[in-house]
Each structure stands twice: as structure tokens, then as C-alpha cells.
N, C-alpha and C positions, 0 to 999 in steps of 0.2 A: 306105225304108218297105217293109215286107213285105206282099205282097198277101195278102188272106184266103184261105182255103182254099175250093175249090169243093165244094158238098156235092150228092151225088146221092141223092134218095131213091128206094128201090125198094120200093114198096108192094105186097105180095102179098095182103093182106087189106082193110084199109079205111085210108084215108089220114087224117092229122090236120091240123089247121091249122098252117101255118109261121108262126112269129113274124115280124112285119113288119120287125124289125131284120135278119133273115137272109135274107129274100126275095130280095134282089139277088144271093146268091151260091148260091141253092138252084135245082136242076133237078129235076123229078120225072120219073122213068123210067116209060115205058109199061108197063102191067101184064104184057103178055106177055114182055116183056124181063126184067122183075123176076123173073117166075117162072122163066124159063130160068136167071137167075143163081142164084136159090136152089137149083135142081136142080144146077147145077155145083158147088155146096158140099154134095153128098151130101144134097139135099133137105131139110136143115135150115134153120130160119130161118122156116117158116110160122107165123104168129101169135106170133113171139117177136122181141124186139128183137134186132138184129144189126147189126154196123158192120165195115167193113174200109176200108183205105187202100191206096194203092198206092206201091210203092218207086220209087226213081229210074229203074229200067228199065220202069216201068209194070206189073210183076207184082203181083197181090194180095198183101197181107201176111196174117198170121193173123187170124182172125175174132174180133171182140169179140162175145160172146153173151149180152149183158145190156144193160140200158138204158145209154147213153152220156151220162152227165151232164157239165155243165161242169168239175166237179172231177176228172173220169176222164180227160180228154183228154191229159195228160202222160203217164199210164201207158199210154194207147192208143197213143200214137205211140212209146213206148219199146219196144212189141212189135215195131216194124218199124225197125230201126236204119238201114236203107239208104233210109229215106223221104226 
């Protein structure tokens, strides 16, 4: 059995409610840390949906710069073949 992915939410504006079914695998990043992360991506991401994942060495993969819907997850993962 494959463990579910960990999800870290980095809110730089206002948080939304996490669906109860995802709550066990979700961690919310402190606001100051989320802002520093956004700045590390060139200051982009404020007020916009943005997602990234890490490769096998723990490096960030390319940023997904739109809402990440369940039907987009496979494409999102293809952006980072070393994941």
C-alpha cells in the first residue's frame, strides 16, 4: 500500500477550510514561512493558486501556477519526473 502524499498549505493571504477527508495529511505552514517561500519563487504566488512538489533529493520541482484540481494531479506530477 502506498502512503498518501503529505500536503503543506502555505497561505499568504487567507486560508480556506481543508476538507475533512484530507485533514490527516495536511499541515498548514506559518504565515511568515509561507511569505518567505513565495519570495523565494520570485515573489510570485501572492493571491494566486500555486503548487509545487519535491523531487527524490528534496529539491522543489517546477511551480504549478493555477488551481490544482484532482484531475490535474497526474500532469502536475509529470512536471517532476524525479519525484
